[in-house]
N, C-alpha and C positions, 0 to 999 in steps of 0.2 A: 675577191670582192673588196673594194676600197670602203672601209667602214670608219665612220666618224662617231666617236662617243661624245655625247653632250650632257651637261650637268646643270640643273636648275639653280635659281637664286632665291632670295627672300620672298616669302609669300606662298611657297609650295608646301609648307609644314602643315601637319594635322595631328591631333592627339592619337597616341598609340602607334605612331610610325616606327617601323623597324622591330617591334616587339616580337613578331613571329620569327623573324630571322634570328634575333638574339636567342630565343628559346630553342631553336632547332639546329642552329649552326655553331659548333664550338669555336670556329675561327672568328666568327662575328662576335661572339660573346667575349672572347679574349681581347679583341680590338676595342670593344665598348668599355670593358673593365679598365683597360689601359687609358682610354680617353677620360674616364672619371678621375683617374689619378692625375693626369696631366692638367685637367681643368681645376682640380681642387674642390669639386662638388659633383654630386651625382646627377649628371645630365640625363642618364637613363631613367631616373625616377620621374623627371619632368616630361620626358618624351613619352614614356609608357603610361604614366598615371596622371599627368597634369592636364589642365583644361586648355582650351584654345587660347584663353587669355594668358595663362602661364607661358605658353609657347611663343607669345607675341613679343616678349621682352627681347630686344635686339641681342643682348649678351647670351641669350639662350637660343634664339631663332637661328642665328648664323652657324654656330657650331653644330646644332642639331641637324640642319639641312646638309652641311658638309659631311657629317658622320654618316647619315642615312645614305647619302649618294656614294661616298667613297667605299664604304663597307660593302654595299651591294656590289659595286664594281670589283672589289678585291675578292669577293666570294664567288664571282662568276667564273666558271672554268673557261680556259682558252680565250680570255678577253685580250685581243691584240689589236688596238686601234691603229689605223693609218693616219689619223688626225684626231685632235680633241678640241673642245671649246666649252666654255661655261658662261652662263648669263650672270653677269655681275659677280656676286659671291661665288658662283659656280666655276669661275675661272681658276680659283685656288684648287678646287677639286680636279679640274682638267689638268693642272700642272702635276698633281700627285699621280694621276692616272698615266701621265706621260713620263713618269720617273724623273721629273725635273726637281721635285720637292719630296721630301720624306713625309710619311703619314704624320709623324710626331710634329715636325716643323710646320706642316700644313695646318694642323689643328691649332698650334700655338699662334700662328699668324692670323688665322680666322678669329680666334678669341681676342687677340689684340685689336684687330680691325673692328670687331663688334663693340668692344669697350670704348674705343676712340670715337666711333660714330655715335654711340649713345651720349657721350660727353658733348660732342658737337651739336647734337640735336637739342640738348638741354640749354646750351649757350645761345643758340639761334633758333627759336621756335619757327618751324618751317614745314612745308609739305610738298606733295606731288599730286598730279592729276592726270587721268587718262583722257586722251583726245582721240575720238573715233570718227572716221569718215572724212578726213581732210588730208590733202597732200602735204608731205613733209615740208616742202619749201614754203608753203603758206603758213604752217605752224611756226617755222623758224622766223619768218617775217614779222608775225604778230609778236612773238617773244622778243625779238630784237628791238621793236618799238617800245615795249613796256620796260625792257631792261635798262633804258636810259634813267629810269627813276627807281624801279624795284627789281630785285633779282628774279629773273625767270629765264630758264634755258630748256632746250630739248635735251632730255636725259636718257630715254630708252627708245631706240628705233626697233620696235618689236616685230612688226611685219607691215606690209603696205596698208595704209589706212589705220594703223594703230601706233600712236606715239605717246610716250609719257613725258610730261613736262615737270620741272622741279624748280622750286624757288621759295621766296618769302610768302607767308600766309596771304598778305595783301596782294602781292604780285600774282599769285595763283588765282585769287578771287577775280582780279581784273582780267587776267588771261582767259579764264573760263567764259566770262561774258563776251569778250571780244572774239574768241574763237567760234562761239556759237553764232555770233553775228556774221562771221566770215564763212559760215556754211558747215561747221562741224556738226555731225549727227549728234554727238554727245561730247561733253567736256565735264568730267566729274572728278572732284577731289577724292584721293585714295586714303584709306585708313593706315597711314604709315607714320613713323616716328619723326621724320624730317626730310629735308631736301637732299636726298642722295644724288650723287653724280651731278653736283652743281658747285659753284664757287663757295657756297655756304659750308661745304665739307672741308674747307682748307685747314681748320685746326686739327681735324682728324687725320688729314693727309700728312701734316708735319709729324705727328706722333707715329703714324704707321710707317712712314718713310724710314725712320730710324730702325724699326723692327725688321723691315724688308732688307735694308742694307746689311744688317748683321746676321742674316739667314743665308745658309748655303743653298744656292739654286744651281743645278747642273744643266748641261745641255740635254734637252728632252729626247726621248727615244723616237718621237714623231713630232711634226709641227703642231704647235698650240696656237689656235686662232684667237688672238686677244681682242678684247672689246674695243679699246680705244683706236686700234689701227685697222681692225677688220681684215687681217691677213695672217697667214701662218708664220710663226716666229720660232726660231730654233737657237738664237743667240742668247746665252744666259744673262748677259749684261742688259740687253734690250728687254728681256722678259721682266727684269726688276724695274726698269724705268717705266714700262707700260703698266705694271701693277700699281706703282705709285700714282701715275697719272689717272688711273681708273677711278679713284674716289671722287675726283672733281670733273672728270671727263665723261662723255656719253657712252652708253652701251650700244654699240653699232651691231645689233644682233642680225637685222635684215642683211646688212652688208657682209657680215661674217659668214652667214649661211650661203649667200650667193658666191662668196669667194671659195668656200669649201666645195660647192657644186662645180664651179669652173675649174677647180684643181683636181677634180676626179672623184669626189665623194659619191658613192653609189647607194649607201645605206646608212641611216642615222639611228643610233641606239641611245635612247634617253635613260640615264641612270639616276634614280633619286625619287623623292616623293612626287606624286602627281604626274600629269601628262601634258603640262603646259607647253613645253618646248616642241613636242611632236605636233601639237596643234599649230603653233606658229610656223614651223617648218613647212607644213602643208599649205599654209596661207602664202608663204613666200614662193613655193614652187609645188603646184598640185601633183606633179609627177614624182616628187621625192618619195623614196622608200623609207618608212620610219618604223621603229619598234620601241616599245616601252618595257623596261625590265620589271 
């Protein structure tokens, strides 16, 4: 059976995540202890004992979700994906799962990404909003109109009828009004630190590009379906280019899942906190077979 392993992004975190695995699985414990050393602080303390608010800090959230996801995957027996993909941050996990990136380098890059994004958010106060019940092209049209004066772009193509937009605080405010007028069922700002996957992340992109260029990425053991191109990629150089482009480019999740299905994916396994991706995959294709670890 052709199996696609998929990994979630920011927003999937919850207090106490991974604690049971850490307490019962020696391999998981060793990996988490190693992660604490690499990061230079005890992320397990925050994950296991911290509040939802503590987990919300970008510098904690991103490594925490990466660790929960990849350690679940590495502790699963006989996990042999035919393809992998991750939503935004989850793409780094997908690369480790496909043996393109080592666990240690994956964690270092995720930490560098989180810190760079945190700085960019502080430089440019900005936000995102979820738009429900409107066609993608209509959302794009409205954004393009506002974009002449304020930054607003389509950021996450999550599933048909669910698109997240990203931009300046004012741009998002105007867009929410105009999208409701255009027929959106809902257009509501999200509690996020900044305008991820938009041009406002350019300062973070410059910083992260350096770290990505200096990291060894190998040819993956299977195709990794990357967010910005929504197709399977196996060329190590192209993987790096797409990872850099991802910070300011959109997450084409709908298109990626459709590409995996047309390339023969028969079963999707979601690894990580929550079940968001299984839900989105079912909305993209009701017949898709999904499983959550």
